[in-house]
C-alpha positions in Angstrom: -23.3 -25.2 78.5 -25.8 -25.8 81.3 -28.5 -23.3 80.2 -31.9 -22.9 81.9 -33.6 -24.4 78.9 -31.5 -27.6 79.1 -31.9 -27.8 82.9 -35.7 -27.4 82.6 -35.9 -30.3 80.0 -33.7 -32.5 82.3 -35.9 -31.8 85.3 -39.1 -32.5 83.2 -37.8 -35.8 81.8 -36.3 -37.0 85.1 -39.4 -36.1 87.2 -41.7 -38.0 84.8 -39.7 -41.1 85.3 -38.7 -41.0 89.0 -41.7 -39.0 90.4 -39.2 -37.3 92.7 -38.5 -33.6 93.2 -35.5 -32.7 91.1 -33.4 -29.5 91.2 -30.7 -28.3 88.9 -28.2 -25.7 90.1 -25.7 -23.7 88.0 -22.0 -23.2 88.6 -22.8 -20.6 91.3 -25.2 -22.8 93.2 -28.4 -21.0 92.1 -31.4 -23.2 91.3 -32.1 -22.7 87.6 -34.8 -25.5 87.2 -36.9 -27.4 89.7 -39.9 -29.6 90.0 -41.0 -27.0 92.5 -41.1 -23.7 90.5 -41.1 -21.6 93.7 -37.5 -22.6 94.3 -36.1 -21.3 91.0 -33.6 -18.5 91.2 -33.0 -19.3 94.9 -29.5 -20.1 96.4 -28.8 -23.7 97.3 -26.0 -23.9 99.8 -25.8 -27.7 99.6 -25.0 -27.2 95.9 -22.3 -24.6 96.7 -20.6 -27.2 99.0 -20.7 -29.8 96.1 -19.2 -27.2 93.8 -16.5 -26.4 96.3 -15.6 -30.0 97.2 -16.3 -31.7 93.9 -18.0 -34.5 95.9 -21.6 -35.7 96.4 -23.4 -34.3 99.4 -25.9 -36.4 101.4 -28.4 -34.3 103.4 -30.4 -36.1 106.0 -33.5 -34.8 107.9 -31.4 -33.5 110.8 -29.0 -31.6 108.4 -31.0 -29.0 106.4 -30.2 -26.2 108.9 -26.5 -26.7 107.9 -27.3 -26.0 104.2 -29.7 -23.1 103.7 -32.1 -23.5 100.9 -31.7 -27.3 100.9 -34.0 -30.2 101.6 -33.1 -33.8 102.6 -31.7 -35.6 99.6 -28.6 -36.2 97.5 -26.7 -33.5 95.5 -24.3 -34.7 92.8 -21.8 -32.8 90.7 -22.7 -32.5 87.0 -19.5 -33.1 85.0 -19.0 -32.0 81.4 -15.6 -32.3 79.6 -13.9 -33.0 83.0 -15.3 -29.8 84.5 -18.1 -29.4 87.1 -20.7 -27.2 85.4 -23.5 -27.6 87.9 -25.2 -29.8 90.5 -28.3 -32.0 90.4 -30.3 -32.5 93.6 -32.8 -35.3 94.2 -35.1 -34.7 97.2 -35.8 -37.7 99.5 -34.2 -39.9 102.1 -30.6 -40.4 101.0 -30.7 -44.1 101.8 -33.8 -44.6 99.7 -32.6 -42.7 96.6 -28.9 -43.6 96.7 -29.3 -46.7 94.4 -30.6 -44.7 91.5 -28.9 -41.2 92.1 -25.8 -42.1 90.1 -28.0 -43.2 87.2 -29.8 -39.9 87.3 -26.4 -38.1 87.3 -25.3 -40.2 84.3 -28.5 -39.5 82.3 -28.2 -35.8 83.1 -24.6 -35.7 81.8 -25.6 -37.7 78.7 -28.5 -35.2 77.9 -26.0 -32.3 78.2 -23.5 -34.0 76.0 -26.3 -34.7 73.4 -27.4 -31.1 73.5 -23.8 -30.0 73.0 -23.4 -32.3 70.0 -26.6 -31.0 68.5 -25.6 -27.4 69.0 -22.2 -28.1 67.4 -23.8 -29.7 64.4 -26.2 -26.8 63.9 -23.4 -24.3 64.2 -21.3 -26.2 61.6 -24.2 -26.5 59.3 -24.9 -22.8 59.5 -21.3 -22.0 58.6 -21.5 -24.3 55.6 -24.6 -22.4 54.4 -22.8 -19.1 55.0 -19.8 -20.2 52.9 -22.1 -21.3 50.1 -24.0 -17.9 50.2 -20.6 -16.2 49.9 -19.6 -18.3 46.9 -22.8 -17.2 45.2 -21.7 -13.6 45.1 -20.2 -12.0 42.0 -17.2 -10.9 44.0 -16.3 -13.4 46.8 -14.4 -12.8 50.0 -11.9 -15.6 49.9 -10.3 -14.8 53.3 -13.7 -15.0 55.0 -14.5 -18.3 53.2 -11.2 -19.9 54.2 -11.7 -18.8 57.8 -15.1 -20.4 58.0 -13.9 -23.6 56.2 -11.1 -23.9 58.7 -13.5 -23.7 61.6 -15.6 -26.6 60.2 -12.6 -28.6 59.0 -13.4 -28.5 55.3 -11.1 -27.9 52.4 -12.5 -27.1 49.0 -10.4 -28.1 46.0 -11.1 -28.1 42.2 -12.8 -29.5 40.3 -16.1 -28.1 41.7 -19.6 -29.0 40.7 -23.0 -28.1 42.1 -26.2 -30.1 42.3 -29.6 -28.9 43.5 -31.8 -31.5 45.1 -35.6 -31.2 45.3 -37.3 -33.5 47.9 -40.9 -34.4 48.1 -42.7 -35.4 51.3 -40.3 -37.5 53.3 -40.0 -39.5 56.5 -36.6 -37.8 57.1 -36.2 -34.5 59.0 -33.7 -31.9 57.9 -30.8 -33.2 60.0 -31.4 -36.8 58.9 -31.4 -35.8 55.2 -28.1 -34.0 55.7 -26.6 -37.0 57.5 -27.8 -39.4 54.8 -26.3 -37.3 52.0 -23.0 -36.8 53.9 -22.8 -40.5 54.4 -22.8 -41.0 50.6 -20.6 -38.0 49.9 -17.7 -38.0 52.3 -17.7 -34.6 54.2 -14.2 -33.8 52.7 -15.7 -34.1 49.2 -19.1 -32.3 49.6 -20.7 -29.4 51.3 -24.5 -29.8 51.8 -27.1 -27.4 53.0 -30.7 -26.3 52.6 -31.8 -23.6 50.2 -35.5 -23.8 51.2 -37.8 -26.1 53.0 -37.6 -28.8 50.2 -34.5 -27.9 48.3 -30.8 -28.5 49.1 -27.5 -27.5 47.5 -24.7 -30.0 47.1 -21.2 -28.6 46.3 -18.7 -31.3 45.4 -15.0 -30.8 45.6 -12.1 -32.8 44.1 -14.4 -35.4 42.6 -14.6 -36.4 38.9 -18.0 -35.9 37.3 -18.5 -39.6 36.7 -18.1 -40.3 40.5 -20.5 -37.4 41.3 -23.2 -38.9 39.1 -22.7 -42.4 40.6 -23.2 -41.0 44.1 -26.2 -39.0 43.1 -27.8 -42.1 41.6 -27.2 -43.8 44.9 -29.0 -41.0 46.7 -31.9 -41.3 44.3 -32.1 -45.1 44.8 -31.8 -44.8 48.6 -34.6 -42.1 48.9 -37.0 -43.5 46.4 -36.8 -46.9 48.1 -38.2 -45.2 51.2 -41.0 -43.6 49.2 -39.4 -40.2 48.9 -39.8 -38.3 45.6 -36.6 -36.7 44.5 -35.3 -34.7 41.5 -31.7 -33.6 41.1 -30.3 -30.9 38.7 -26.6 -30.9 38.0 -24.5 -28.0 36.8 -21.2 -28.1 34.8 -17.8 -28.9 36.3 -15.8 -25.7 37.0 -12.1 -25.3 37.9 -12.3 -22.0 39.8 -14.2 -21.2 42.9 -15.4 -17.9 41.4 -17.3 -20.0 38.8 -19.1 -22.1 41.4 -22.1 -19.8 41.2 -22.4 -20.5 37.5 -22.5 -24.2 38.1 -25.3 -23.6 40.7 -27.2 -21.4 38.2 -27.0 -24.3 35.7 -28.2 -26.8 38.3 -31.2 -24.7 39.1 -32.0 -24.4 35.4 -31.8 -28.2 35.0 -34.4 -28.6 37.8 -36.6 -25.8 36.3 -36.5 -27.0 32.7 -36.0 -30.7 33.0 -38.8 -33.2 32.8 -40.9 -33.7 35.9 -40.6 -37.5 35.5 -36.8 -37.4 35.3 -34.9 -37.9 38.5 -31.4 -36.8 37.4 -31.1 -33.9 34.9 -27.8 -32.5 33.8 -27.3 -29.0 32.4 -26.1 -30.4 29.1 -29.5 -32.1 28.5 -31.4 -28.8 28.8 -28.8 -26.3 27.5 -30.7 -25.7 24.3 -33.9 -25.1 26.3 -32.0 -22.5 28.4 -31.1 -20.6 25.3 -34.8 -20.6 24.2 -35.8 -19.5 27.7 -33.7 -16.4 27.4 -35.3 -15.3 24.2 -38.1 -12.8 24.0 -41.2 -14.5 25.4 -43.5 -13.1 22.6 -41.2 -14.4 19.9 -41.0 -17.9 21.2 -44.7 -18.1 21.9 -45.4 -17.0 18.3 -42.9 -19.6 17.0 -44.6 -22.4 19.1 -48.1 -21.4 18.0 -47.1 -21.3 14.4 -45.5 -24.8 14.5 -47.8 -26.7 16.8 -50.9 -24.6 16.9 -52.9 -26.8 14.5 -51.8 -30.1 16.0 -54.1 -32.2 18.1 -53.1 -33.3 21.6 -52.7 -36.9 20.3 -50.2 -35.8 17.6 -48.3 -33.6 20.1 -48.0 -36.6 22.4 -46.8 -38.6 19.4 -44.0 -36.2 18.8 -43.1 -36.2 22.5 -42.7 -40.0 22.5 -40.8 -39.9 19.2 -38.2 -37.5 20.5 -38.0 -39.3 23.9 -37.2 -42.5 21.9 -34.5 -40.8 19.9 -36.4 -40.8 16.6 -36.8 -44.6 16.7 -40.1 -45.6 15.1 -40.3 -49.1 16.7 -39.5 -47.9 20.2 -42.0 -45.0 19.8 -44.8 -47.4 18.7 -44.1 -49.6 21.7 -44.2 -46.7 24.2 -47.5 -45.4 22.6 -48.9 -49.0 22.6 -49.9 -48.6 18.8 -48.9 -50.5 15.7 -46.0 -49.2 13.7 -48.2 -48.5 10.7 -50.4 -46.4 12.9 -47.4 -44.4 14.0 -46.3 -43.9 10.4 -49.8 -42.6 9.6 -49.5 -40.1 12.4 -46.1 -39.0 11.2 -47.6 -38.2 7.8 -50.4 -36.3 9.4 -47.9 -34.2 11.4 -46.0 -33.4 8.2 -49.3 -32.5 6.4 -50.5 -30.2 9.2 -47.2 -28.5 10.1 -45.2 -28.7 6.9 -42.3 -30.4 8.9 -41.3 -34.0 8.5 -40.3 -35.4 11.9 -38.1 -38.0 10.2 -35.9 -35.3 8.6 -33.2 -34.0 10.9 -33.6 -30.3 10.3 -37.4 -30.5 10.5 -37.2 -32.7 13.7 -35.0 -30.0 15.3 -37.6 -27.3 14.6 -40.4 -29.5 16.0 -38.3 -30.4 19.1 -37.7 -26.8 19.8 -41.5 -26.1 19.6 -42.2 -29.0 22.0 -39.6 -27.6 24.5 -41.2 -24.2 24.3 -44.6 -25.8 24.9 -43.3 -27.6 28.0 -41.7 -24.4 29.3 -45.0 -22.5 28.8 -46.9 -25.1 30.8 -44.4 -24.9 33.6 -44.6 -21.2 33.7 -48.4 -21.0 33.7 
């Protein structure tokens, strides 16, 4: 637990504050970090005595000959989880440094404890990401998954659902984001990890879909209130762990095909677009060009608003900031140019498909 890296950081931080020579010795009494680099890797017999007795050792000016490799000062045992794992030595007259030596020992032990906690969190996080990677395979190793879940104290139960979260520039670091999300989704109900620098996966377990959406909306509200841009795609609910990868694929499609201005996109909202996306690219491009090719940008925008407002003329006119009569004129113009009447269901479906294809083409360009 007491590595040279941790010891070096302790010496650095402590020396800056105390302006005293500090040595850290390992469980064998070898100096592994020191304010004086020439002393590193040398034996410290005073530390060996501390390791043997388990008690502090005060070395005065007349004593160094008793403890080879030692200078006047105080040597204190470093205790972690009720075991002595090393020794910290502070150079100086023992009577002068005695009042703050215990404080130095306490700070040292706290830094080691914090390093241990950080290491444990990173280890557990990596295991979660390995479990998720395994679940994404066509044929999963259930025994390996269960072993890893047992090590991190997580139990996955159906129903399962996957969300993918895309984060813009944020004041949070990776660990803080994980902690924030885990605070909203109890660790027993969600497994969270990074897919890339700005994208996370969230696998929920034993939670109804309605509850999942509520918690995701809380995440959106929490992050946007701090100025962080966020988009979330949600896959379908699945009952078997072998289908979790399908829910993930759907969540990724929701992010890819959903509106850039929409914060929460479910797979059901873009399912028709997914079907279009899987068709031959030349065929759908020809379809889009034939339907929309002769429409102006203004009329295409009108259609976008019309569909976004669920074919409601009054709401569409409001969102476009135009008079209702102006909107009706534009509708007639769209019918005249394309041959499709946006106010007829079958015609509106065709126009909507063409608009979707247009958006997909823009994203793909």
